[in-house]
mmCIF file of the C-alpha atoms, coordinates in Angstrom:
data_MODEL
# 
_entry.id   MODEL 
# 
loop_
_atom_site.group_PDB 
_atom_site.id 
_atom_site.type_symbol 
_atom_site.label_atom_id 
_atom_site.label_alt_id 
_atom_site.label_comp_id 
_atom_site.label_asym_id 
_atom_site.label_entity_id 
_atom_site.label_seq_id 
_atom_site.pdbx_PDB_ins_code 
_atom_site.Cartn_x 
_atom_site.Cartn_y 
_atom_site.Cartn_z 
_atom_site.occupancy 
_atom_site.B_iso_or_equiv 
_atom_site.pdbx_formal_charge 
_atom_site.auth_seq_id 
_atom_site.auth_comp_id 
_atom_site.auth_asym_id 
_atom_site.auth_atom_id 
_atom_site.pdbx_PDB_model_num 
ATOM 1   C CA . UNK A 1 1   ? 47.802 160.514 30.933 1.00 0.00 ? 1   UNK A CA 1 
ATOM 2   C CA . UNK A 1 2   ? 45.782 162.116 34.094 1.00 0.00 ? 2   UNK A CA 1 
ATOM 3   C CA . UNK A 1 3   ? 42.077 161.521 34.790 1.00 0.00 ? 3   UNK A CA 1 
ATOM 4   C CA . UNK A 1 4   ? 39.843 163.741 34.923 1.00 0.00 ? 4   UNK A CA 1 
ATOM 5   C CA . UNK A 1 5   ? 36.226 163.532 36.334 1.00 0.00 ? 5   UNK A CA 1 
ATOM 6   C CA . UNK A 1 6   ? 33.137 164.112 34.173 1.00 0.00 ? 6   UNK A CA 1 
ATOM 7   C CA . UNK A 1 7   ? 36.028 164.556 31.045 1.00 0.00 ? 7   UNK A CA 1 
ATOM 8   C CA . UNK A 1 8   ? 37.126 161.930 28.225 1.00 0.00 ? 8   UNK A CA 1 
ATOM 9   C CA . UNK A 1 9   ? 40.484 161.790 25.747 1.00 0.00 ? 9   UNK A CA 1 
ATOM 10  C CA . UNK A 1 10  ? 40.190 160.943 22.589 1.00 0.00 ? 10  UNK A CA 1 
ATOM 11  C CA . UNK A 1 11  ? 43.306 160.439 20.613 1.00 0.00 ? 11  UNK A CA 1 
ATOM 12  C CA . UNK A 1 12  ? 43.535 160.741 16.818 1.00 0.00 ? 12  UNK A CA 1 
ATOM 13  C CA . UNK A 1 13  ? 45.914 159.922 13.865 1.00 0.00 ? 13  UNK A CA 1 
ATOM 14  C CA . UNK A 1 14  ? 47.275 163.736 12.837 1.00 0.00 ? 14  UNK A CA 1 
ATOM 15  C CA . UNK A 1 15  ? 49.929 164.796 10.504 1.00 0.00 ? 15  UNK A CA 1 
ATOM 16  C CA . UNK A 1 16  ? 51.593 167.248 12.883 1.00 0.00 ? 16  UNK A CA 1 
ATOM 17  C CA . UNK A 1 17  ? 55.681 165.720 12.977 1.00 0.00 ? 17  UNK A CA 1 
ATOM 18  C CA . UNK A 1 18  ? 58.181 166.450 15.551 1.00 0.00 ? 18  UNK A CA 1 
ATOM 19  C CA . UNK A 1 19  ? 61.580 165.953 14.814 1.00 0.00 ? 19  UNK A CA 1 
ATOM 20  C CA . UNK A 1 20  ? 65.091 167.489 14.415 1.00 0.00 ? 20  UNK A CA 1 
ATOM 21  C CA . UNK A 1 21  ? 66.263 169.004 11.242 1.00 0.00 ? 21  UNK A CA 1 
ATOM 22  C CA . UNK A 1 22  ? 69.789 169.019 10.739 1.00 0.00 ? 22  UNK A CA 1 
ATOM 23  C CA . UNK A 1 23  ? 71.545 171.472 8.355  1.00 0.00 ? 23  UNK A CA 1 
ATOM 24  C CA . UNK A 1 24  ? 72.927 169.366 5.688  1.00 0.00 ? 24  UNK A CA 1 
ATOM 25  C CA . UNK A 1 25  ? 75.155 172.262 3.950  1.00 0.00 ? 25  UNK A CA 1 
ATOM 26  C CA . UNK A 1 26  ? 78.335 174.163 5.212  1.00 0.00 ? 26  UNK A CA 1 
ATOM 27  C CA . UNK A 1 27  ? 78.684 177.271 7.432  1.00 0.00 ? 27  UNK A CA 1 
ATOM 28  C CA . UNK A 1 28  ? 80.029 179.565 4.648  1.00 0.00 ? 28  UNK A CA 1 
ATOM 29  C CA . UNK A 1 29  ? 79.587 182.931 6.749  1.00 0.00 ? 29  UNK A CA 1 
ATOM 30  C CA . UNK A 1 30  ? 76.219 183.404 5.484  1.00 0.00 ? 30  UNK A CA 1 
ATOM 31  C CA . UNK A 1 31  ? 73.537 184.801 7.812  1.00 0.00 ? 31  UNK A CA 1 
ATOM 32  C CA . UNK A 1 32  ? 69.866 184.661 7.528  1.00 0.00 ? 32  UNK A CA 1 
ATOM 33  C CA . UNK A 1 33  ? 68.527 188.350 8.237  1.00 0.00 ? 33  UNK A CA 1 
ATOM 34  C CA . UNK A 1 34  ? 68.167 187.501 11.733 1.00 0.00 ? 34  UNK A CA 1 
ATOM 35  C CA . UNK A 1 35  ? 72.515 187.174 12.174 1.00 0.00 ? 35  UNK A CA 1 
ATOM 36  C CA . UNK A 1 36  ? 72.040 183.066 12.666 1.00 0.00 ? 36  UNK A CA 1 
ATOM 37  C CA . UNK A 1 37  ? 74.647 180.844 10.617 1.00 0.00 ? 37  UNK A CA 1 
ATOM 38  C CA . UNK A 1 38  ? 73.204 179.033 7.470  1.00 0.00 ? 38  UNK A CA 1 
ATOM 39  C CA . UNK A 1 39  ? 74.696 176.259 7.267  1.00 0.00 ? 39  UNK A CA 1 
ATOM 40  C CA . UNK A 1 40  ? 76.567 173.576 10.111 1.00 0.00 ? 40  UNK A CA 1 
ATOM 41  C CA . UNK A 1 41  ? 79.840 172.371 9.835  1.00 0.00 ? 41  UNK A CA 1 
ATOM 42  C CA . UNK A 1 42  ? 79.534 169.517 12.250 1.00 0.00 ? 42  UNK A CA 1 
ATOM 43  C CA . UNK A 1 43  ? 75.970 168.717 10.669 1.00 0.00 ? 43  UNK A CA 1 
ATOM 44  C CA . UNK A 1 44  ? 76.544 169.101 7.042  1.00 0.00 ? 44  UNK A CA 1 
ATOM 45  C CA . UNK A 1 45  ? 79.072 165.790 7.633  1.00 0.00 ? 45  UNK A CA 1 
ATOM 46  C CA . UNK A 1 46  ? 76.857 163.279 6.425  1.00 0.00 ? 46  UNK A CA 1 
ATOM 47  C CA . UNK A 1 47  ? 78.528 160.243 8.863  1.00 0.00 ? 47  UNK A CA 1 
ATOM 48  C CA . UNK A 1 48  ? 77.133 162.636 11.543 1.00 0.00 ? 48  UNK A CA 1 
ATOM 49  C CA . UNK A 1 49  ? 73.689 163.095 10.037 1.00 0.00 ? 49  UNK A CA 1 
ATOM 50  C CA . UNK A 1 50  ? 73.301 159.004 9.183  1.00 0.00 ? 50  UNK A CA 1 
ATOM 51  C CA . UNK A 1 51  ? 75.163 157.915 13.056 1.00 0.00 ? 51  UNK A CA 1 
ATOM 52  C CA . UNK A 1 52  ? 72.449 160.505 14.804 1.00 0.00 ? 52  UNK A CA 1 
ATOM 53  C CA . UNK A 1 53  ? 69.788 158.491 12.418 1.00 0.00 ? 53  UNK A CA 1 
ATOM 54  C CA . UNK A 1 54  ? 71.089 155.348 13.771 1.00 0.00 ? 54  UNK A CA 1 
ATOM 55  C CA . UNK A 1 55  ? 71.852 155.680 16.720 1.00 0.00 ? 55  UNK A CA 1 
ATOM 56  C CA . UNK A 1 56  ? 68.653 157.678 18.865 1.00 0.00 ? 56  UNK A CA 1 
ATOM 57  C CA . UNK A 1 57  ? 66.574 155.930 19.574 1.00 0.00 ? 57  UNK A CA 1 
ATOM 58  C CA . UNK A 1 58  ? 62.658 157.106 18.360 1.00 0.00 ? 58  UNK A CA 1 
ATOM 59  C CA . UNK A 1 59  ? 60.779 155.149 20.646 1.00 0.00 ? 59  UNK A CA 1 
ATOM 60  C CA . UNK A 1 60  ? 62.865 156.747 23.270 1.00 0.00 ? 60  UNK A CA 1 
ATOM 61  C CA . UNK A 1 61  ? 60.862 160.389 22.638 1.00 0.00 ? 61  UNK A CA 1 
ATOM 62  C CA . UNK A 1 62  ? 57.783 159.232 21.832 1.00 0.00 ? 62  UNK A CA 1 
ATOM 63  C CA . UNK A 1 63  ? 57.299 157.266 25.403 1.00 0.00 ? 63  UNK A CA 1 
ATOM 64  C CA . UNK A 1 64  ? 59.163 160.168 26.881 1.00 0.00 ? 64  UNK A CA 1 
ATOM 65  C CA . UNK A 1 65  ? 58.237 164.223 25.769 1.00 0.00 ? 65  UNK A CA 1 
ATOM 66  C CA . UNK A 1 66  ? 55.408 162.897 23.493 1.00 0.00 ? 66  UNK A CA 1 
ATOM 67  C CA . UNK A 1 67  ? 54.327 160.759 26.757 1.00 0.00 ? 67  UNK A CA 1 
ATOM 68  C CA . UNK A 1 68  ? 53.519 158.027 24.193 1.00 0.00 ? 68  UNK A CA 1 
ATOM 69  C CA . UNK A 1 69  ? 51.609 159.400 22.056 1.00 0.00 ? 69  UNK A CA 1 
ATOM 70  C CA . UNK A 1 70  ? 52.572 158.810 18.685 1.00 0.00 ? 70  UNK A CA 1 
ATOM 71  C CA . UNK A 1 71  ? 54.588 156.793 16.010 1.00 0.00 ? 71  UNK A CA 1 
ATOM 72  C CA . UNK A 1 72  ? 58.103 156.817 14.576 1.00 0.00 ? 72  UNK A CA 1 
ATOM 73  C CA . UNK A 1 73  ? 59.128 158.642 11.077 1.00 0.00 ? 73  UNK A CA 1 
ATOM 74  C CA . UNK A 1 74  ? 62.199 157.975 9.547  1.00 0.00 ? 74  UNK A CA 1 
ATOM 75  C CA . UNK A 1 75  ? 61.466 160.185 5.941  1.00 0.00 ? 75  UNK A CA 1 
ATOM 76  C CA . UNK A 1 76  ? 60.137 163.012 8.418  1.00 0.00 ? 76  UNK A CA 1 
ATOM 77  C CA . UNK A 1 77  ? 56.142 162.620 6.140  1.00 0.00 ? 77  UNK A CA 1 
ATOM 78  C CA . UNK A 1 78  ? 54.734 160.283 8.652  1.00 0.00 ? 78  UNK A CA 1 
ATOM 79  C CA . UNK A 1 79  ? 53.797 156.843 8.178  1.00 0.00 ? 79  UNK A CA 1 
ATOM 80  C CA . UNK A 1 80  ? 49.851 157.072 7.559  1.00 0.00 ? 80  UNK A CA 1 
ATOM 81  C CA . UNK A 1 81  ? 49.922 158.930 4.624  1.00 0.00 ? 81  UNK A CA 1 
ATOM 82  C CA . UNK A 1 82  ? 50.128 157.970 0.740  1.00 0.00 ? 82  UNK A CA 1 
ATOM 83  C CA . UNK A 1 83  ? 53.880 159.218 -0.043 1.00 0.00 ? 83  UNK A CA 1 
ATOM 84  C CA . UNK A 1 84  ? 55.254 157.586 3.368  1.00 0.00 ? 84  UNK A CA 1 
ATOM 85  C CA . UNK A 1 85  ? 58.298 156.103 2.292  1.00 0.00 ? 85  UNK A CA 1 
ATOM 86  C CA . UNK A 1 86  ? 58.803 152.798 4.183  1.00 0.00 ? 86  UNK A CA 1 
ATOM 87  C CA . UNK A 1 87  ? 61.841 151.927 2.265  1.00 0.00 ? 87  UNK A CA 1 
ATOM 88  C CA . UNK A 1 88  ? 63.160 154.769 5.034  1.00 0.00 ? 88  UNK A CA 1 
ATOM 89  C CA . UNK A 1 89  ? 63.034 152.265 7.508  1.00 0.00 ? 89  UNK A CA 1 
ATOM 90  C CA . UNK A 1 90  ? 65.568 151.271 9.957  1.00 0.00 ? 90  UNK A CA 1 
ATOM 91  C CA . UNK A 1 91  ? 66.371 150.016 13.014 1.00 0.00 ? 91  UNK A CA 1 
ATOM 92  C CA . UNK A 1 92  ? 67.263 152.885 14.572 1.00 0.00 ? 92  UNK A CA 1 
ATOM 93  C CA . UNK A 1 93  ? 68.601 152.957 18.123 1.00 0.00 ? 93  UNK A CA 1 
ATOM 94  C CA . UNK A 1 94  ? 71.404 151.365 17.353 1.00 0.00 ? 94  UNK A CA 1 
ATOM 95  C CA . UNK A 1 95  ? 74.323 152.762 20.031 1.00 0.00 ? 95  UNK A CA 1 
ATOM 96  C CA . UNK A 1 96  ? 76.706 150.488 18.112 1.00 0.00 ? 96  UNK A CA 1 
ATOM 97  C CA . UNK A 1 97  ? 76.417 150.948 14.836 1.00 0.00 ? 97  UNK A CA 1 
ATOM 98  C CA . UNK A 1 98  ? 76.413 154.585 15.093 1.00 0.00 ? 98  UNK A CA 1 
ATOM 99  C CA . UNK A 1 99  ? 79.064 154.784 16.913 1.00 0.00 ? 99  UNK A CA 1 
ATOM 100 C CA . UNK A 1 100 ? 81.128 152.459 13.930 1.00 0.00 ? 100 UNK A CA 1 
ATOM 101 C CA . UNK A 1 101 ? 79.654 155.312 11.272 1.00 0.00 ? 101 UNK A CA 1 
ATOM 102 C CA . UNK A 1 102 ? 81.588 157.576 13.283 1.00 0.00 ? 102 UNK A CA 1 
ATOM 103 C CA . UNK A 1 103 ? 84.541 156.416 14.233 1.00 0.00 ? 103 UNK A CA 1 
ATOM 104 C CA . UNK A 1 104 ? 85.251 154.872 9.828  1.00 0.00 ? 104 UNK A CA 1 
ATOM 105 C CA . UNK A 1 105 ? 84.596 158.669 9.175  1.00 0.00 ? 105 UNK A CA 1 
ATOM 106 C CA . UNK A 1 106 ? 87.439 159.245 11.388 1.00 0.00 ? 106 UNK A CA 1 
ATOM 107 C CA . UNK A 1 107 ? 85.605 160.991 14.252 1.00 0.00 ? 107 UNK A CA 1 
ATOM 108 C CA . UNK A 1 108 ? 86.872 160.340 17.591 1.00 0.00 ? 108 UNK A CA 1 
ATOM 109 C CA . UNK A 1 109 ? 88.051 162.031 21.019 1.00 0.00 ? 109 UNK A CA 1 
ATOM 110 C CA . UNK A 1 110 ? 91.462 162.897 21.297 1.00 0.00 ? 110 UNK A CA 1 
ATOM 111 C CA . UNK A 1 111 ? 91.449 164.734 23.935 1.00 0.00 ? 111 UNK A CA 1 
ATOM 112 C CA . UNK A 1 112 ? 89.082 163.020 26.077 1.00 0.00 ? 112 UNK A CA 1 
ATOM 113 C CA . UNK A 1 113 ? 86.759 165.923 26.458 1.00 0.00 ? 113 UNK A CA 1 
ATOM 114 C CA . UNK A 1 114 ? 83.698 163.652 25.911 1.00 0.00 ? 114 UNK A CA 1 
ATOM 115 C CA . UNK A 1 115 ? 83.159 165.490 22.637 1.00 0.00 ? 115 UNK A CA 1 
ATOM 116 C CA . UNK A 1 116 ? 84.249 163.980 18.960 1.00 0.00 ? 116 UNK A CA 1 
ATOM 117 C CA . UNK A 1 117 ? 86.224 165.615 16.205 1.00 0.00 ? 117 UNK A CA 1 
ATOM 118 C CA . UNK A 1 118 ? 87.381 165.112 13.450 1.00 0.00 ? 118 UNK A CA 1 
ATOM 119 C CA . UNK A 1 119 ? 90.298 168.033 11.424 1.00 0.00 ? 119 UNK A CA 1 
ATOM 120 C CA . UNK A 1 120 ? 89.684 169.725 14.203 1.00 0.00 ? 120 UNK A CA 1 
ATOM 121 C CA . UNK A 1 121 ? 86.147 170.637 13.942 1.00 0.00 ? 121 UNK A CA 1 
ATOM 122 C CA . UNK A 1 122 ? 84.342 169.367 17.645 1.00 0.00 ? 122 UNK A CA 1 
ATOM 123 C CA . UNK A 1 123 ? 81.036 167.344 16.876 1.00 0.00 ? 123 UNK A CA 1 
ATOM 124 C CA . UNK A 1 124 ? 79.329 169.836 19.088 1.00 0.00 ? 124 UNK A CA 1 
ATOM 125 C CA . UNK A 1 125 ? 76.042 171.656 17.665 1.00 0.00 ? 125 UNK A CA 1 
ATOM 126 C CA . UNK A 1 126 ? 73.029 174.021 19.334 1.00 0.00 ? 126 UNK A CA 1 
ATOM 127 C CA . UNK A 1 127 ? 69.686 173.019 18.801 1.00 0.00 ? 127 UNK A CA 1 
ATOM 128 C CA . UNK A 1 128 ? 67.233 175.644 18.197 1.00 0.00 ? 128 UNK A CA 1 
ATOM 129 C CA . UNK A 1 129 ? 62.984 175.470 19.207 1.00 0.00 ? 129 UNK A CA 1 
ATOM 130 C CA . UNK A 1 130 ? 60.525 177.854 20.633 1.00 0.00 ? 130 UNK A CA 1 
ATOM 131 C CA . UNK A 1 131 ? 60.837 178.694 24.137 1.00 0.00 ? 131 UNK A CA 1 
ATOM 132 C CA . UNK A 1 132 ? 57.266 178.686 24.729 1.00 0.00 ? 132 UNK A CA 1 
ATOM 133 C CA . UNK A 1 133 ? 57.432 175.061 23.186 1.00 0.00 ? 133 UNK A CA 1 
ATOM 134 C CA . UNK A 1 134 ? 58.165 172.085 26.102 1.00 0.00 ? 134 UNK A CA 1 
ATOM 135 C CA . UNK A 1 135 ? 57.628 169.936 23.847 1.00 0.00 ? 135 UNK A CA 1 
ATOM 136 C CA . UNK A 1 136 ? 59.759 170.276 21.054 1.00 0.00 ? 136 UNK A CA 1 
ATOM 137 C CA . UNK A 1 137 ? 62.316 171.375 24.080 1.00 0.00 ? 137 UNK A CA 1 
ATOM 138 C CA . UNK A 1 138 ? 61.681 168.196 25.365 1.00 0.00 ? 138 UNK A CA 1 
ATOM 139 C CA . UNK A 1 139 ? 62.820 165.926 22.449 1.00 0.00 ? 139 UNK A CA 1 
ATOM 140 C CA . UNK A 1 140 ? 65.639 168.482 21.693 1.00 0.00 ? 140 UNK A CA 1 
ATOM 141 C CA . UNK A 1 141 ? 66.905 167.513 25.551 1.00 0.00 ? 141 UNK A CA 1 
ATOM 142 C CA . UNK A 1 142 ? 66.799 163.446 24.824 1.00 0.00 ? 142 UNK A CA 1 
ATOM 143 C CA . UNK A 1 143 ? 67.884 163.225 21.332 1.00 0.00 ? 143 UNK A CA 1 
ATOM 144 C CA . UNK A 1 144 ? 71.323 165.185 23.720 1.00 0.00 ? 144 UNK A CA 1 
ATOM 145 C CA . UNK A 1 145 ? 70.724 163.166 25.958 1.00 0.00 ? 145 UNK A CA 1 
ATOM 146 C CA . UNK A 1 146 ? 70.963 159.861 22.915 1.00 0.00 ? 146 UNK A CA 1 
ATOM 147 C CA . UNK A 1 147 ? 73.857 161.798 21.224 1.00 0.00 ? 147 UNK A CA 1 
ATOM 148 C CA . UNK A 1 148 ? 75.955 161.788 24.309 1.00 0.00 ? 148 UNK A CA 1 
ATOM 149 C CA . UNK A 1 149 ? 75.437 157.676 24.107 1.00 0.00 ? 149 UNK A CA 1 
ATOM 150 C CA . UNK A 1 150 ? 76.672 158.128 20.588 1.00 0.00 ? 150 UNK A CA 1 
ATOM 151 C CA . UNK A 1 151 ? 79.684 160.584 21.536 1.00 0.00 ? 151 UNK A CA 1 
ATOM 152 C CA . UNK A 1 152 ? 81.334 158.883 24.010 1.00 0.00 ? 152 UNK A CA 1 
# 
């Protein structure tokens, strides 16, 4: 963090949560009023969501896009809240476990393009964030770069 003369920084706990939400329903053709598909045929696959959960290193996101300010969350609630689910805590950043989960579910890169597929469905999806939110953009890029290590 850059120091500015005659200014100081105070770090306070917050319940501001930053993360990636993955649709767990398949795409059935329904759309929002803005024309965005409801559901996703990749992220509705439990193995995809589980592999990302185990394979993404949350500390890398904290250290990078969040510039060291943050705490890992495994349940989307926040570590300091009384209803936080400590049983949801896992060992994240485990790329080998993530790959094993996907392989066990039948995801493989059969055409050597670097993207896993199963039953003709490519393991590819779009992550949305507000265009003016550079922090969320950086988180999305970090998750994307980490996911590439799981898919390959």
